[in-house]
C-alpha positions as CSV (number, residue, x, y, z in Angstrom):
1,X,27.2,-8.1,59.6
2,X,25.9,-7.0,56.2
3,X,22.3,-6.7,57.4
4,X,23.3,-4.9,60.6
5,X,25.4,-2.3,58.6
6,X,22.5,-1.8,56.3
7,X,20.0,-1.4,59.2
8,X,22.4,1.2,60.7
9,X,22.4,3.1,57.4
10,X,26.2,2.6,56.9
11,X,26.0,0.1,54.0
12,X,24.0,0.6,50.8
13,X,21.0,-1.6,50.7
14,X,21.5,-3.0,47.2
15,X,24.7,-4.9,48.2
16,X,24.6,-8.5,49.5
17,X,27.2,-10.6,51.3
18,X,28.1,-12.5,48.1
19,X,28.9,-9.2,46.4
20,X,31.4,-8.4,49.2
21,X,32.9,-11.9,49.1
22,X,33.5,-11.7,45.3
23,X,34.8,-8.1,45.5
24,X,37.4,-9.0,48.1
25,X,38.5,-12.1,46.2
26,X,39.0,-10.1,43.1
27,X,40.8,-7.4,44.9
28,X,43.2,-9.7,46.6
29,X,44.0,-11.8,43.5
30,X,47.4,-10.7,42.3
31,X,47.9,-9.7,38.7
32,X,50.6,-11.9,37.1
33,X,53.8,-9.9,36.3
34,X,52.9,-6.8,38.3
35,X,55.6,-5.5,40.6
36,X,55.0,-6.3,44.3
37,X,55.2,-2.6,45.3
38,X,52.6,-1.7,42.7
39,X,50.4,-4.6,43.7
40,X,50.4,-3.4,47.4
41,X,49.8,0.2,46.4
42,X,46.9,-0.8,44.2
43,X,45.3,-3.0,46.9
44,X,45.5,-0.2,49.4
45,X,44.1,2.3,46.9
46,X,41.3,0.2,45.5
47,X,40.2,-1.2,48.9
48,X,39.7,2.5,50.0
49,X,37.8,3.2,46.8
50,X,35.7,0.0,47.1
51,X,34.8,0.8,50.8
52,X,33.8,4.3,49.8
53,X,31.6,3.0,47.1
54,X,29.8,0.7,49.6
55,X,28.7,3.5,51.9
56,X,25.1,4.4,52.0
57,X,24.0,7.9,51.1
58,X,21.2,9.9,49.6
59,X,22.9,10.4,46.2
60,X,24.0,6.9,45.3
61,X,23.1,5.5,41.9
62,X,21.3,2.1,42.2
63,X,23.3,-0.9,41.1
64,X,22.2,-2.9,38.0
65,X,20.6,-6.3,38.7
66,X,20.1,-7.8,42.1
67,X,22.7,-8.4,44.7
68,X,24.7,-11.6,44.7
69,X,23.9,-13.6,47.8
70,X,25.8,-16.4,49.5
71,X,23.3,-18.9,48.2
72,X,24.3,-18.0,44.6
73,X,27.7,-19.7,45.3
74,X,26.0,-23.1,45.9
75,X,24.8,-24.0,42.4
76,X,27.9,-24.2,40.3
C-alpha cells in the first residue's frame, strides 16, 4: 500500500511502512490524566495534521535520516 501510494505520487517517497506504524501507535497512545474529550479532539486534529504531512508535493522538506522499515522492528 505504501509503495503504491508513492508510485501514484500521493505519499512522499522518504516515508516507509515502519514510519507509518510507529506514527499511528504513538498517535493512538493515550496520555495519562488527559480528559477523554481532549484526547479525542487531539487524535482527530493530529491525525489530520499527520496525514497532511505525509502527502507528496514539490515543496516538501526532506526528512532527516532514512525511513524506518518493517524489518527494523525485528532486531530488538
